[in-house]
Each structure stands twice: as C-alpha cells, then as structure tokens.
CHARMM-style PDB file with segment names, atoms N, HN, CA, C and O in Angstrom:
ATOM      1  N   MET     1     -41.803  15.146 -90.637  1.00  0.00      PROA
ATOM      2  CA  MET     1     -43.190  15.101 -91.236  1.00  0.00      PROA
ATOM      3  C   MET     1     -43.771  16.447 -90.826  1.00  0.00      PROA
ATOM      4  O   MET     1     -43.752  16.965 -89.710  1.00  0.00      PROA
ATOM      5  N   ALA     2     -44.254  16.872 -91.882  1.00  0.00      PROA
ATOM      6  HN  ALA     2     -44.269  16.451 -92.789  1.00  0.00      PROA
ATOM      7  CA  ALA     2     -45.282  18.120 -91.925  1.00  0.00      PROA
ATOM      8  C   ALA     2     -46.420  18.188 -91.039  1.00  0.00      PROA
ATOM      9  O   ALA     2     -47.299  17.329 -91.090  1.00  0.00      PROA
ATOM     10  N   GLY     3     -46.471  19.470 -89.967  1.00  0.00      PROA
ATOM     11  HN  GLY     3     -45.756  20.169 -89.926  1.00  0.00      PROA
ATOM     12  CA  GLY     3     -47.475  19.629 -89.227  1.00  0.00      PROA
ATOM     13  C   GLY     3     -48.665  20.162 -90.039  1.00  0.00      PROA
ATOM     14  O   GLY     3     -48.782  20.475 -91.224  1.00  0.00      PROA
ATOM     15  N   PRO     4     -49.528  20.157 -88.971  1.00  0.00      PROA
ATOM     16  CA  PRO     4     -51.033  21.109 -89.604  1.00  0.00      PROA
ATOM     17  C   PRO     4     -50.557  22.270 -90.087  1.00  0.00      PROA
ATOM     18  O   PRO     4     -50.982  22.539 -91.211  1.00  0.00      PROA
ATOM     19  N   SER     5     -49.671  23.197 -89.519  1.00  0.00      PROA
ATOM     20  HN  SER     5     -49.325  22.978 -88.607  1.00  0.00      PROA
ATOM     21  CA  SER     5     -49.617  24.665 -89.695  1.00  0.00      PROA
ATOM     22  C   SER     5     -49.092  24.637 -90.996  1.00  0.00      PROA
ATOM     23  O   SER     5     -49.750  25.136 -91.909  1.00  0.00      PROA
ATOM     24  N   THR     6     -47.875  24.064 -91.232  1.00  0.00      PROA
ATOM     25  HN  THR     6     -47.340  23.659 -90.490  1.00  0.00      PROA
ATOM     26  CA  THR     6     -47.437  23.477 -92.876  1.00  0.00      PROA
ATOM     27  C   THR     6     -48.241  23.273 -93.849  1.00  0.00      PROA
ATOM     28  O   THR     6     -48.322  23.866 -94.925  1.00  0.00      PROA
ATOM     29  N   LEU     7     -48.987  22.192 -93.334  1.00  0.00      PROA
ATOM     30  HN  LEU     7     -48.921  21.710 -92.460  1.00  0.00      PROA
ATOM     31  CA  LEU     7     -50.095  21.998 -94.616  1.00  0.00      PROA
ATOM     32  C   LEU     7     -51.030  23.104 -95.066  1.00  0.00      PROA
ATOM     33  O   LEU     7     -51.493  23.310 -96.188  1.00  0.00      PROA
ATOM     34  N   LEU     8     -51.221  23.846 -93.800  1.00  0.00      PROA
ATOM     35  HN  LEU     8     -50.845  23.679 -92.888  1.00  0.00      PROA
ATOM     36  CA  LEU     8     -52.140  25.154 -94.075  1.00  0.00      PROA
ATOM     37  C   LEU     8     -51.460  26.033 -94.921  1.00  0.00      PROA
ATOM     38  O   LEU     8     -51.891  26.410 -96.010  1.00  0.00      PROA
ATOM     39  N   TYR     9     -50.206  26.415 -94.329  1.00  0.00      PROA
ATOM     40  HN  TYR     9     -49.855  26.108 -93.444  1.00  0.00      PROA
ATOM     41  CA  TYR     9     -49.439  27.294 -95.279  1.00  0.00      PROA
ATOM     42  C   TYR     9     -49.313  26.923 -96.553  1.00  0.00      PROA
ATOM     43  O   TYR     9     -49.690  27.794 -97.338  1.00  0.00      PROA
ATOM     44  N   ASN    10     -48.693  25.384 -97.314  1.00  0.00      PROA
ATOM     45  HN  ASN    10     -48.387  24.677 -96.677  1.00  0.00      PROA
ATOM     46  CA  ASN    10     -48.822  25.173 -98.080  1.00  0.00      PROA
ATOM     47  C   ASN    10     -49.811  25.129 -99.156  1.00  0.00      PROA
ATOM     48  O   ASN    10     -49.486  25.232-100.339  1.00  0.00      PROA
ATOM     49  N   THR    11     -50.900  24.991 -98.796  1.00  0.00      PROA
ATOM     50  HN  THR    11     -51.164  24.907 -97.835  1.00  0.00      PROA
ATOM     51  CA  THR    11     -52.191  24.821 -99.065  1.00  0.00      PROA
ATOM     52  C   THR    11     -53.223  26.061 -99.459  1.00  0.00      PROA
ATOM     53  O   THR    11     -54.097  26.130-100.323  1.00  0.00      PROA
ATOM     54  N   PHE    12     -52.830  26.864 -98.622  1.00  0.00      PROA
ATOM     55  HN  PHE    12     -52.120  26.809 -97.921  1.00  0.00      PROA
ATOM     56  CA  PHE    12     -53.620  28.566 -98.900  1.00  0.00      PROA
ATOM     57  C   PHE    12     -53.207  29.340 -98.457  1.00  0.00      PROA
ATOM     58  O   PHE    12     -54.062  30.086 -97.981  1.00  0.00      PROA
ATOM     59  N   PHE    13     -51.796  29.795 -98.241  1.00  0.00      PROA
ATOM     60  HN  PHE    13     -51.101  29.189 -98.628  1.00  0.00      PROA
ATOM     61  CA  PHE    13     -51.284  30.584 -97.882  1.00  0.00      PROA
ATOM     62  C   PHE    13     -49.820  31.024 -98.608  1.00  0.00      PROA
ATOM     63  O   PHE    13     -49.416  32.171 -98.423  1.00  0.00      PROA
ATOM     64  N   ARG    14     -49.167  30.243 -99.299  1.00  0.00      PROA
ATOM     65  HN  ARG    14     -49.495  29.310 -99.450  1.00  0.00      PROA
ATOM     66  CA  ARG    14     -48.155  30.299-100.085  1.00  0.00      PROA
ATOM     67  C   ARG    14     -48.643  31.381-101.308  1.00  0.00      PROA
ATOM     68  O   ARG    14     -47.986  32.415-101.427  1.00  0.00      PROA
ATOM     69  N   ARG    15     -49.442  31.213-101.936  1.00  0.00      PROA
ATOM     70  HN  ARG    15     -49.975  30.373-101.839  1.00  0.00      PROA
ATOM     71  CA  ARG    15     -49.906  31.840-102.993  1.00  0.00      PROA
ATOM     72  C   ARG    15     -50.752  32.932-102.775  1.00  0.00      PROA
ATOM     73  O   ARG    15     -51.696  32.748-102.007  1.00  0.00      PROA
ATOM     74  N   ASN    16     -50.632  33.854-103.209  1.00  0.00      PROA
ATOM     75  HN  ASN    16     -49.865  34.003-103.833  1.00  0.00      PROA
ATOM     76  CA  ASN    16     -51.506  34.844-102.867  1.00  0.00      PROA
ATOM     77  C   ASN    16     -52.881  34.691-103.721  1.00  0.00      PROA
ATOM     78  O   ASN    16     -53.830  35.161-103.094  1.00  0.00      PROA
ATOM     79  N   SER    17     -53.190  34.223-104.828  1.00  0.00      PROA
ATOM     80  HN  SER    17     -52.419  33.841-105.337  1.00  0.00      PROA
ATOM     81  CA  SER    17     -54.190  34.195-105.695  1.00  0.00      PROA
ATOM     82  C   SER    17     -55.157  33.273-104.932  1.00  0.00      PROA
ATOM     83  O   SER    17     -56.354  33.555-104.992  1.00  0.00      PROA
ATOM     84  N   VAL    18     -54.588  31.719-103.901  1.00  0.00      PROA
ATOM     85  HN  VAL    18     -53.615  31.490-103.853  1.00  0.00      PROA
ATOM     86  CA  VAL    18     -55.333  31.055-103.770  1.00  0.00      PROA
ATOM     87  C   VAL    18     -55.589  31.250-102.401  1.00  0.00      PROA
ATOM     88  O   VAL    18     -56.453  30.591-101.823  1.00  0.00      PROA
ATOM     89  N   PHE    19     -54.961  32.035-101.881  1.00  0.00      PROA
ATOM     90  HN  PHE    19     -54.259  32.570-102.350  1.00  0.00      PROA
ATOM     91  CA  PHE    19     -55.177  32.758-100.463  1.00  0.00      PROA
ATOM     92  C   PHE    19     -56.696  34.070-100.787  1.00  0.00      PROA
ATOM     93  O   PHE    19     -57.514  34.261 -99.887  1.00  0.00      PROA
ATOM     94  N   VAL    20     -56.763  34.515-101.605  1.00  0.00      PROA
ATOM     95  HN  VAL    20     -56.098  34.360-102.335  1.00  0.00      PROA
ATOM     96  CA  VAL    20     -57.876  35.583-101.753  1.00  0.00      PROA
ATOM     97  C   VAL    20     -58.880  34.870-102.330  1.00  0.00      PROA
ATOM     98  O   VAL    20     -60.012  35.196-101.973  1.00  0.00      PROA
ATOM     99  N   THR    21     -58.725  33.439-103.613  1.00  0.00      PROA
ATOM    100  HN  THR    21     -57.806  33.174-103.903  1.00  0.00      PROA
ATOM    101  CA  THR    21     -60.090  33.029-103.654  1.00  0.00      PROA
ATOM    102  C   THR    21     -60.648  32.039-102.744  1.00  0.00      PROA
ATOM    103  O   THR    21     -61.758  31.523-102.870  1.00  0.00      PROA
ATOM    104  N   SER    22     -59.620  31.759-101.618  1.00  0.00      PROA
ATOM    105  HN  SER    22     -58.718  32.179-101.516  1.00  0.00      PROA
ATOM    106  CA  SER    22     -60.401  31.231-100.636  1.00  0.00      PROA
ATOM    107  C   SER    22     -61.197  31.569 -99.448  1.00  0.00      PROA
ATOM    108  O   SER    22     -62.005  30.927 -98.778  1.00  0.00      PROA
ATOM    109  N   ILE    23     -60.559  33.212 -99.356  1.00  0.00      PROA
ATOM    110  HN  ILE    23     -59.902  33.734 -99.900  1.00  0.00      PROA
ATOM    111  CA  ILE    23     -61.267  33.937 -98.637  1.00  0.00      PROA
ATOM    112  C   ILE    23     -62.388  34.542 -99.264  1.00  0.00      PROA
ATOM    113  O   ILE    23     -63.097  35.154 -98.465  1.00  0.00      PROA
ATOM    114  N   PHE    24     -62.799  34.566-100.530  1.00  0.00      PROA
ATOM    115  HN  PHE    24     -62.224  34.069-101.179  1.00  0.00      PROA
ATOM    116  CA  PHE    24     -64.037  34.856-101.353  1.00  0.00      PROA
ATOM    117  C   PHE    24     -64.948  33.880-100.932  1.00  0.00      PROA
ATOM    118  O   PHE    24     -66.033  34.077-100.384  1.00  0.00      PROA
ATOM    119  N   ALA    25     -64.334  32.622-101.283  1.00  0.00      PROA
ATOM    120  HN  ALA    25     -63.453  32.463-101.728  1.00  0.00      PROA
ATOM    121  CA  ALA    25     -65.151  31.371-101.405  1.00  0.00      PROA
ATOM    122  C   ALA    25     -65.676  31.153 -99.935  1.00  0.00      PROA
ATOM    123  O   ALA    25     -66.837  30.805 -99.722  1.00  0.00      PROA
ATOM    124  N   GLY    26     -64.724  31.386 -98.897  1.00  0.00      PROA
ATOM    125  HN  GLY    26     -63.781  31.669 -99.070  1.00  0.00      PROA
ATOM    126  CA  GLY    26     -65.515  31.149 -97.609  1.00  0.00      PROA
ATOM    127  C   GLY    26     -66.438  32.058 -97.403  1.00  0.00      PROA
ATOM    128  O   GLY    26     -67.418  31.518 -96.889  1.00  0.00      PROA
ATOM    129  N   ALA    27     -66.606  33.323 -97.580  1.00  0.00      PROA
ATOM    130  HN  ALA    27     -65.810  33.761 -97.998  1.00  0.00      PROA
ATOM    131  CA  ALA    27     -67.016  34.486 -97.027  1.00  0.00      PROA
ATOM    132  C   ALA    27     -68.480  34.366 -98.234  1.00  0.00      PROA
ATOM    133  O   ALA    27     -69.613  34.760 -97.954  1.00  0.00      PROA
ATOM    134  N   PHE    28     -68.169  33.878 -99.257  1.00  0.00      PROA
ATOM    135  HN  PHE    28     -67.249  33.558 -99.484  1.00  0.00      PROA
ATOM    136  CA  PHE    28     -69.396  33.637 -99.842  1.00  0.00      PROA
ATOM    137  C   PHE    28     -70.044  32.492 -99.171  1.00  0.00      PROA
ATOM    138  O   PHE    28     -71.223  32.837 -99.083  1.00  0.00      PROA
ATOM    139  N   ALA    29     -69.906  31.186 -98.592  1.00  0.00      PROA
ATOM    140  HN  ALA    29     -68.949  30.905 -98.664  1.00  0.00      PROA
ATOM    141  CA  ALA    29     -70.323  30.157 -98.382  1.00  0.00      PROA
ATOM    142  C   ALA    29     -70.843  30.538 -96.812  1.00  0.00      PROA
ATOM    143  O   ALA    29     -71.964  30.107 -96.544  1.00  0.00      PROA
ATOM    144  N   PHE    30     -70.258  31.182 -95.912  1.00  0.00      PROA
ATOM    145  HN  PHE    30     -69.347  31.533 -96.129  1.00  0.00      PROA
ATOM    146  CA  PHE    30     -70.932  32.054 -94.957  1.00  0.00      PROA
ATOM    147  C   PHE    30     -72.173  32.701 -94.880  1.00  0.00      PROA
ATOM    148  O   PHE    30     -73.209  32.571 -94.228  1.00  0.00      PROA
ATOM    149  N   GLY    31     -71.660  33.569 -95.906  1.00  0.00      PROA
ATOM    150  HN  GLY    31     -70.818  33.674 -96.435  1.00  0.00      PROA
ATOM    151  CA  GLY    31     -73.211  34.120 -96.346  1.00  0.00      PROA
ATOM    152  C   GLY    31     -74.165  33.591 -96.762  1.00  0.00      PROA
ATOM    153  O   GLY    31     -75.231  33.999 -96.302  1.00  0.00      PROA
ATOM    154  N   VAL    32     -74.211  32.507 -97.764  1.00  0.00      PROA
ATOM    155  HN  VAL    32     -73.345  32.175 -98.138  1.00  0.00      PROA
ATOM    156  CA  VAL    32     -75.332  31.912 -97.937  1.00  0.00      PROA
ATOM    157  C   VAL    32     -75.901  31.131 -96.941  1.00  0.00      PROA
ATOM    158  O   VAL    32     -77.109  30.918 -96.836  1.00  0.00      PROA
ATOM    159  N   GLY    33     -74.764  30.573 -95.984  1.00  0.00      PROA
ATOM    160  HN  GLY    33     -73.783  30.746 -96.069  1.00  0.00      PROA
ATOM    161  CA  GLY    33     -75.442  29.805 -94.823  1.00  0.00      PROA
ATOM    162  C   GLY    33     -76.122  30.688 -93.857  1.00  0.00      PROA
ATOM    163  O   GLY    33     -77.203  30.441 -93.324  1.00  0.00      PROA
ATOM    164  N   PHE    34     -75.351  31.803 -93.665  1.00  0.00      PROA
ATOM    165  HN  PHE    34     -74.473  32.004 -94.098  1.00  0.00      PROA
ATOM    166  CA  PHE    34     -75.902  32.799 -92.377  1.00  0.00      PROA
ATOM    167  C   PHE    34     -77.300  32.848 -92.874  1.00  0.00      PROA
ATOM    168  O   PHE    34     -78.248  32.482 -92.180  1.00  0.00      PROA
ATOM    169  N   ASP    35     -77.416  33.296 -94.060  1.00  0.00      PROA
ATOM    170  HN  ASP    35     -76.646  33.594 -94.624  1.00  0.00      PROA
ATOM    171  CA  ASP    35     -78.769  33.660 -94.820  1.00  0.00      PROA
ATOM    172  C   ASP    35     -79.992  32.505 -94.792  1.00  0.00      PROA
ATOM    173  O   ASP    35     -81.176  32.698 -94.517  1.00  0.00      PROA
ATOM    174  N   VAL    36     -79.386  31.343 -95.135  1.00  0.00      PROA
ATOM    175  HN  VAL    36     -78.424  31.186 -95.358  1.00  0.00      PROA
ATOM    176  CA  VAL    36     -80.430  30.331 -94.765  1.00  0.00      PROA
ATOM    177  C   VAL    36     -80.650  30.321 -93.306  1.00  0.00      PROA
ATOM    178  O   VAL    36     -81.714  30.805 -92.921  1.00  0.00      PROA
ATOM    179  N   ALA    37     -79.824  29.851 -92.423  1.00  0.00      PROA
ATOM    180  HN  ALA    37     -78.959  29.458 -92.736  1.00  0.00      PROA
ATOM    181  CA  ALA    37     -80.159  29.836 -90.941  1.00  0.00      PROA
ATOM    182  C   ALA    37     -81.023  30.769 -90.302  1.00  0.00      PROA
ATOM    183  O   ALA    37     -81.874  30.441 -89.476  1.00  0.00      PROA
ATOM    184  N   VAL    38     -80.768  32.127 -90.748  1.00  0.00      PROA
ATOM    185  HN  VAL    38     -80.076  32.393 -91.419  1.00  0.00      PROA
ATOM    186  CA  VAL    38     -81.751  33.446 -90.289  1.00  0.00      PROA
ATOM    187  C   VAL    38     -83.196  33.364 -90.872  1.00  0.00      PROA
ATOM    188  O   VAL    38     -84.170  33.625 -90.166  1.00  0.00      PROA
ATOM    189  N   THR    39     -83.293  33.050 -91.986  1.00  0.00      PROA
ATOM    190  HN  THR    39     -82.502  32.838 -92.560  1.00  0.00      PROA
ATOM    191  CA  THR    39     -84.362  33.022 -92.714  1.00  0.00      PROA
ATOM    192  C   THR    39     -85.267  31.585 -92.180  1.00  0.00      PROA
ATOM    193  O   THR    39     -86.494  31.621 -92.275  1.00  0.00      PROA
ATOM    194  N   SER    40     -84.585  30.350 -91.627  1.00  0.00      PROA
ATOM    195  HN  SER    40     -83.588  30.320 -91.550  1.00  0.00      PROA
ATOM    196  CA  SER    40     -85.330  29.448 -91.228  1.00  0.00      PROA
ATOM    197  C   SER    40     -85.568  29.851 -89.948  1.00  0.00      PROA
ATOM    198  O   SER    40     -86.764  29.787 -89.664  1.00  0.00      PROA
ATOM    199  N   PHE    41     -84.841  30.255 -89.046  1.00  0.00      PROA
ATOM    200  HN  PHE    41     -83.869  30.307 -89.276  1.00  0.00      PROA
ATOM    201  CA  PHE    41     -85.423  30.522 -87.552  1.00  0.00      PROA
ATOM    202  C   PHE    41     -86.633  31.860 -87.864  1.00  0.00      PROA
ATOM    203  O   PHE    41     -87.652  31.818 -87.175  1.00  0.00      PROA
ATOM    204  N   TRP    42     -86.527  32.729 -88.640  1.00  0.00      PROA
ATOM    205  HN  TRP    42     -85.699  32.763 -89.200  1.00  0.00      PROA
ATOM    206  CA  TRP    42     -87.292  34.021 -88.611  1.00  0.00      PROA
ATOM    207  C   TRP    42     -88.608  33.055 -88.967  1.00  0.00      PROA
ATOM    208  O   TRP    42     -89.576  33.120 -88.209  1.00  0.00      PROA
ATOM    209  N   ASP    43     -88.647  32.148 -90.135  1.00  0.00      PROA
ATOM    210  HN  ASP    43     -87.861  32.096 -90.751  1.00  0.00      PROA
ATOM    211  CA  ASP    43     -90.083  31.512 -90.172  1.00  0.00      PROA
ATOM    212  C   ASP    43     -90.776  30.348 -89.296  1.00  0.00      PROA
ATOM    213  O   ASP    43     -91.966  30.038 -89.349  1.00  0.00      PROA
ATOM    214  N   ARG    44     -89.800  29.778 -88.493  1.00  0.00      PROA
ATOM    215  HN  ARG    44     -88.833  30.030 -88.450  1.00  0.00      PROA
ATOM    216  CA  ARG    44     -90.157  29.088 -87.394  1.00  0.00      PROA
ATOM    217  C   ARG    44     -90.989  30.140 -85.884  1.00  0.00      PROA
ATOM    218  O   ARG    44     -91.971  29.898 -85.183  1.00  0.00      PROA
ATOM    219  N   TRP    45     -90.002  31.315 -85.910  1.00  0.00      PROA
ATOM    220  HN  TRP    45     -89.204  31.512 -86.480  1.00  0.00      PROA
ATOM    221  CA  TRP    45     -90.238  32.144 -84.545  1.00  0.00      PROA
ATOM    222  C   TRP    45     -91.785  32.914 -85.086  1.00  0.00      PROA
ATOM    223  O   TRP    45     -92.744  33.064 -84.328  1.00  0.00      PROA
ATOM    224  N   ASN    46     -91.768  33.286 -86.356  1.00  0.00      PROA
ATOM    225  HN  ASN    46     -90.989  33.164 -86.971  1.00  0.00      PROA
ATOM    226  CA  ASN    46     -93.381  33.872 -86.753  1.00  0.00      PROA
ATOM    227  C   ASN    46     -94.256  33.032 -87.538  1.00  0.00      PROA
ATOM    228  O   ASN    46     -94.992  33.520 -88.396  1.00  0.00      PROA
ATOM    229  N   LYS    47     -94.205  31.480 -87.227  1.00  0.00      PROA
ATOM    230  HN  LYS    47     -93.607  31.083 -86.530  1.00  0.00      PROA
ATOM    231  CA  LYS    47     -95.060  30.904 -88.107  1.00  0.00      PROA
ATOM    232  C   LYS    47     -96.565  31.153 -87.649  1.00  0.00      PROA
ATOM    233  O   LYS    47     -96.800  30.945 -86.459  1.00  0.00      PROA
ATOM    234  N   GLY    48     -97.200  31.410 -88.148  1.00  0.00      PROA
ATOM    235  HN  GLY    48     -97.009  31.578 -89.115  1.00  0.00      PROA
ATOM    236  CA  GLY    48     -98.894  31.774 -88.116  1.00  0.00      PROA
ATOM    237  C   GLY    48     -99.245  33.272 -88.338  1.00  0.00      PROA
ATOM    238  O   GLY    48    -100.385  33.717 -88.470  1.00  0.00      PROA
ATOM    239  N   LYS    49     -98.042  34.004 -88.360  1.00  0.00      PROA
ATOM    240  HN  LYS    49     -97.116  33.643 -88.253  1.00  0.00      PROA
ATOM    241  CA  LYS    49     -97.972  35.589 -88.151  1.00  0.00      PROA
ATOM    242  C   LYS    49     -97.652  36.423 -89.835  1.00  0.00      PROA
ATOM    243  O   LYS    49     -97.828  37.615 -90.087  1.00  0.00      PROA
ATOM    244  N   GLN    50     -97.152  35.353 -90.771  1.00  0.00      PROA
ATOM    245  HN  GLN    50     -97.008  34.385 -90.566  1.00  0.00      PROA
ATOM    246  CA  GLN    50     -96.681  35.817 -92.138  1.00  0.00      PROA
ATOM    247  C   GLN    50     -98.078  35.675 -93.273  1.00  0.00      PROA
ATOM    248  O   GLN    50     -98.940  34.796 -93.265  1.00  0.00      PROA
ATOM    249  N   TRP    51     -97.957  36.784 -94.155  1.00  0.00      PROA
ATOM    250  HN  TRP    51     -97.257  37.498 -94.161  1.00  0.00      PROA
ATOM    251  CA  TRP    51     -98.993  36.403 -95.190  1.00  0.00      PROA
ATOM    252  C   TRP    51     -98.772  35.285 -95.979  1.00  0.00      PROA
ATOM    253  O   TRP    51     -99.669  34.773 -96.649  1.00  0.00      PROA
ATOM    254  N   LYS    52     -97.697  34.897 -95.943  1.00  0.00      PROA
ATOM    255  HN  LYS    52     -96.969  35.313 -95.399  1.00  0.00      PROA
ATOM    256  CA  LYS    52     -97.655  33.064 -96.524  1.00  0.00      PROA
ATOM    257  C   LYS    52     -98.640  32.218 -95.791  1.00  0.00      PROA
ATOM    258  O   LYS    52     -99.365  31.419 -96.383  1.00  0.00      PROA
ATOM    259  N   ASP    53     -98.668  32.426 -94.278  1.00  0.00      PROA
ATOM    260  HN  ASP    53     -98.079  33.076 -93.796  1.00  0.00      PROA
ATOM    261  CA  ASP    53     -99.433  31.913 -93.685  1.00  0.00      PROA
ATOM    262  C   ASP    53    -100.698  31.653 -93.324  1.00  0.00      PROA
ATOM    263  O   ASP    53    -101.165  30.628 -92.827  1.00  0.00      PROA
ATOM    264  N   ILE    54    -101.406  33.039 -93.722  1.00  0.00      PROA
ATOM    265  HN  ILE    54    -101.026  33.872 -94.126  1.00  0.00      PROA
ATOM    266  CA  ILE    54    -102.884  33.197 -93.598  1.00  0.00      PROA
ATOM    267  C   ILE    54    -103.619  33.950 -94.730  1.00  0.00      PROA
ATOM    268  O   ILE    54    -104.568  34.717 -94.565  1.00  0.00      PROA
ATOM    269  N   ARG    55    -103.028  33.612 -95.926  1.00  0.00      PROA
ATOM    270  HN  ARG    55    -102.257  32.990 -96.060  1.00  0.00      PROA
ATOM    271  CA  ARG    55    -103.168  34.142 -97.039  1.00  0.00      PROA
ATOM    272  C   ARG    55    -104.578  33.388 -97.592  1.00  0.00      PROA
ATOM    273  O   ARG    55    -105.454  33.775 -98.365  1.00  0.00      PROA
ATOM    274  N   HSD    56    -104.414  32.302 -96.939  1.00  0.00      PROA
ATOM    275  HN  HSD    56    -103.702  31.988 -96.311  1.00  0.00      PROA
ATOM    276  CA  HSD    56    -106.121  31.720 -97.298  1.00  0.00      PROA
ATOM    277  C   HSD    56    -106.984  32.265 -96.552  1.00  0.00      PROA
ATOM    278  O   HSD    56    -108.085  32.211 -97.101  1.00  0.00      PROA
ATOM    279  N   LEU    57    -107.018  32.784 -95.525  1.00  0.00      PROA
ATOM    280  HN  LEU    57    -106.124  32.827 -95.080  1.00  0.00      PROA
ATOM    281  CA  LEU    57    -108.098  33.589 -94.920  1.00  0.00      PROA
ATOM    282  C   LEU    57    -108.710  34.779 -95.635  1.00  0.00      PROA
ATOM    283  O   LEU    57    -109.822  35.204 -95.324  1.00  0.00      PROA
ATOM    284  N   TYR    58    -107.978  35.305 -96.585  1.00  0.00      PROA
ATOM    285  HN  TYR    58    -107.074  34.960 -96.837  1.00  0.00      PROA
ATOM    286  CA  TYR    58    -108.608  36.572 -96.947  1.00  0.00      PROA
ATOM    287  C   TYR    58    -108.287  36.346 -98.523  1.00  0.00      PROA
ATOM    288  O   TYR    58    -108.531  37.355 -99.186  1.00  0.00      PROA
ATOM    289  N   VAL    59    -107.885  35.446 -99.129  1.00  0.00      PROA
ATOM    290  HN  VAL    59    -107.687  34.627 -98.591  1.00  0.00      PROA
ATOM    291  CA  VAL    59    -107.892  35.306-100.608  1.00  0.00      PROA
ATOM    292  C   VAL    59    -108.715  34.289-100.939  1.00  0.00      PROA
ATOM    293  O   VAL    59    -108.409  33.134-100.641  1.00  0.00      PROA
ATOM    294  N   GLU    60    -110.119  34.651-101.742  1.00  0.00      PROA
ATOM    295  HN  GLU    60    -110.367  35.589-101.984  1.00  0.00      PROA
ATOM    296  CA  GLU    60    -110.504  33.304-102.081  1.00  0.00      PROA
ATOM    297  C   GLU    60    -109.726  32.765-103.543  1.00  0.00      PROA
ATOM    298  O   GLU    60    -109.009  33.491-104.232  1.00  0.00      PROA
ATOM    299  N   GLN    61    -110.005  31.503-103.802  1.00  0.00      PROA
ATOM    300  HN  GLN    61    -110.588  30.913-103.243  1.00  0.00      PROA
ATOM    301  CA  GLN    61    -109.508  30.869-105.173  1.00  0.00      PROA
ATOM    302  C   GLN    61    -110.615  31.370-106.202  1.00  0.00      PROA
ATOM    303  O   GLN    61    -111.824  31.329-105.971  1.00  0.00      PROA
ATOM    304  N   GLN    62    -110.036  31.846-107.358  1.00  0.00      PROA
ATOM    305  HN  GLN    62    -109.055  31.880-107.546  1.00  0.00      PROA
ATOM    306  CA  GLN    62    -111.026  31.746-108.748  1.00  0.00      PROA
ATOM    307  C   GLN    62    -110.950  30.595-109.339  1.00  0.00      PROA
ATOM    308  O   GLN    62    -110.161  29.658-109.456  1.00  0.00      PROA
ATOM    309  N   SER    63    -112.152  30.970-109.738  1.00  0.00      PROA
ATOM    310  HN  SER    63    -112.793  31.731-109.643  1.00  0.00      PROA
ATOM    311  CA  SER    63    -112.633  29.493-110.773  1.00  0.00      PROA
ATOM    312  C   SER    63    -111.825  29.418-111.943  1.00  0.00      PROA
ATOM    313  O   SER    63    -111.020  30.343-112.050  1.00  0.00      PROA
ATOM    314  N   ASP    64    -111.823  28.702-112.703  1.00  0.00      PROA
ATOM    315  HN  ASP    64    -112.477  27.950-112.616  1.00  0.00      PROA
ATOM    316  CA  ASP    64    -111.200  28.736-114.250  1.00  0.00      PROA
ATOM    317  C   ASP    64    -112.276  29.395-115.134  1.00  0.00      PROA
ATOM    318  O   ASP    64    -112.012  29.820-116.259  1.00  0.00      PROA
ATOM    319  N   GLU    65    -113.504  29.464-114.575  1.00  0.00      PROA
ATOM    320  HN  GLU    65    -113.718  29.119-113.662  1.00  0.00      PROA
ATOM    321  CA  GLU    65    -114.665  29.863-115.958  1.00  0.00      PROA
ATOM    322  C   GLU    65    -114.440  31.666-116.063  1.00  0.00      PROA
ATOM    323  OT1 GLU    65    -115.067  32.319-116.897  1.00  0.00      PROA
TER     324      GLU     65
END
C-alpha cells in the first residue's frame, strides 16, 4: 500500500513539468488569495476614512438636464 509520500511523489514530483506547473499554480493562487485578504482587512480597518466612504459628502449628484 502506497503511503502519502509515495502518492505525493507520483502525483507532483515525478515529472518536472507537472512539478513546475503546480508550483506556478500554487504561487498564483496564493497571490490572489493574499491580495483579497489584505484588501478586505484594509477596507475594514479604514472604514469611513477612504474616498469611497466619504465621496458623497464632497461630490454633488448632477442632474440629467
């Protein structure tokens, strides 16, 4: 019976092309996830201080006429 290390080796490390592709895919997924997490934290931490939160106080709505 194959252990987890054998399964990991046969799935990702046996062929270099699969290994490199999985590294790039993992790095891309981590980058996107990290960006979303940090942006969400920043928006919660600075709620009410950003332009998107106070824009309505300084910009008047223009009529269609």
